[in-house]
C-alpha positions in Angstrom: 85.7 109.0 111.0 85.5 105.4 111.8 88.5 104.4 114.6 87.1 100.7 114.7 86.6 97.8 111.6 83.5 97.0 109.6 84.1 93.5 109.3 84.5 91.7 112.5 86.9 88.7 112.5 84.9 85.9 112.5 82.9 86.4 109.1 81.0 84.3 107.6 83.8 83.5 105.0 86.1 82.6 107.6 86.9 79.0 106.4 86.8 79.4 102.9 88.0 82.7 102.0 91.7 84.2 103.3 91.5 87.0 104.9 94.1 89.9 105.3 95.3 91.2 108.1 95.0 95.6 108.1 96.3 95.9 111.1 94.6 96.2 114.7 92.8 93.2 114.7 90.9 94.1 111.4 90.8 92.0 108.9 88.6 91.8 105.5 88.1 88.7 103.0 90.3 88.8 99.9 87.3 88.4 97.7 86.0 91.6 98.8 89.2 93.9 97.8 88.9 96.0 95.4 92.2 97.7 95.6 95.0 98.7 97.7 96.6 101.3 97.4 99.5 103.7 98.4 98.6 107.1 100.5 102.0 109.3 99.1 101.1 108.3 95.1 97.8 107.6 94.6 96.5 110.7 96.7 97.9 113.1 94.0 95.4 112.4 91.5 92.7 114.9 91.8 89.9 111.7 90.4 91.2 109.7 94.0 91.1 112.8 96.1 87.0 113.3 94.8 87.2 110.1 95.8 88.1 109.8 99.0 86.6 113.3 100.2 83.3 111.9 98.9 83.6 108.3 100.8 84.8 110.4 103.9 81.8 112.4 104.3 79.4 109.1 102.9 80.7 107.9 105.9 82.5 104.9 104.5 86.2 105.6 105.7 87.4 103.5 108.8 90.6 104.1 110.5 92.9 100.9 111.4 95.2 101.4 113.7 96.9 104.7 115.3 99.5 105.9 113.4 99.6 107.5 110.2 98.1 105.9 107.5 100.0 104.8 104.4 98.2 102.5 102.3 94.1 102.3 102.1 92.3 99.7 100.7 88.9 99.5 99.5 86.4 96.9 100.0 83.0 95.8 99.0 81.0 95.6 102.0 80.6 92.2 103.7 77.9 89.5 101.4 74.6 89.9 103.9 74.6 93.7 102.8 74.8 93.0 99.7 72.9 90.6 98.7 70.3 91.2 96.2 71.2 94.4 95.8 70.9 95.4 92.3 72.2 99.0 92.3 73.6 101.1 89.6 77.5 102.4 89.7 77.2 105.9 91.7 75.0 103.5 94.1 76.9 100.7 94.3 80.3 103.3 94.7 78.9 104.7 97.8 78.4 100.8 99.3 82.4 100.7 99.1 84.3 101.2 101.9 87.4 102.5 102.6 90.1 101.5 104.7 93.3 103.3 106.0 95.9 101.0 107.3 98.8 102.2 108.5 100.7 99.5 106.5 102.2 99.5 102.8 101.0 98.3 100.0 104.0 95.6 99.6 103.1 95.1 103.3 99.9 94.3 103.0 100.1 92.8 99.7 102.7 90.3 100.9 101.0 88.5 104.0 98.8 87.1 101.2 100.7 86.0 98.9 98.2 85.8 96.2 97.4 89.3 95.7 
């Protein structure tokens, strides 16, 4: 698993879209967030476990911070990487990134106020 962000803090959307801080200086544009999930409750489902295992095997999981993750955030890749992509559902699933955060979903959602 990667230990550093896949998004930089000075992304192309700065000033146009809000960015959500996931901790340790890692931010993602709010428009790219597909979902914020609780590690304790969401990982009970076999479907979610399979999704996370597939993401981990494909290198799509990044760990934010050094503490035990309390949530995972599914995000789209940066716009510059998905521009012109006409990928099907299966291929698009592998383009998604999973960010493991030390913060709870309620903390992350409270930081933005719109999530």
